[in-house]
C-alpha positions in Angstrom: 77.3 45.4 -44.0 76.4 43.6 -40.7 73.3 41.7 -40.1 71.0 43.1 -37.4 70.0 40.0 -35.3 67.5 41.4 -32.8 65.3 44.3 -31.8 67.8 45.8 -29.4 70.5 45.9 -32.2 67.9 47.4 -34.6 66.8 50.1 -32.1 70.5 51.0 -31.4 71.1 51.3 -35.2 68.0 53.4 -35.6 69.0 55.8 -32.8 72.4 56.3 -34.4 71.5 56.5 -38.1 67.8 57.3 -38.5 66.9 60.0 -36.0 63.7 61.0 -37.9 62.2 57.5 -37.9 59.3 56.7 -35.6 60.1 55.0 -32.4 58.5 51.9 -30.9 55.1 53.0 -29.6 54.8 56.1 -31.8 51.8 56.3 -34.1 52.6 55.4 -37.7 53.2 58.3 -40.0 50.5 58.8 -42.7 51.5 57.8 -46.2 49.9 57.1 -49.5 50.3 54.1 -51.9 48.5 52.9 -55.0 46.1 49.9 -54.7 47.0 46.5 -55.9 46.1 47.5 -59.5 48.3 50.6 -59.3 45.3 52.8 -60.0 43.6 54.3 -56.9 45.6 56.0 -54.1 45.0 54.7 -50.6 46.2 56.5 -47.5 47.0 54.9 -44.1 44.8 57.5 -42.5 41.8 56.1 -44.5 41.8 53.2 -42.1 42.0 55.2 -38.8 39.4 53.8 -36.3 39.1 50.6 -38.4 40.6 47.2 -37.8 44.4 47.0 -37.6 46.3 47.3 -40.9 49.1 44.9 -41.8 51.7 46.1 -44.3 53.7 43.5 -46.2 56.7 44.4 -48.3 58.6 42.1 -50.6 59.1 40.8 -54.1 56.2 38.8 -55.4 57.5 38.1 -58.9 
């Protein structure tokens, strides 16, 4: 598996392998996740019209 080093390479990979993914400039698709306690569902659309939302993914263990 090759390392993608920059945005141009990532965009080229996306065009070839992930045709259903949003493109740069597209609105983010709506989705739902549980809150930090894993209890209450939160949808991205709940924040529409509010301040920007930052999503951070990773292992925090």
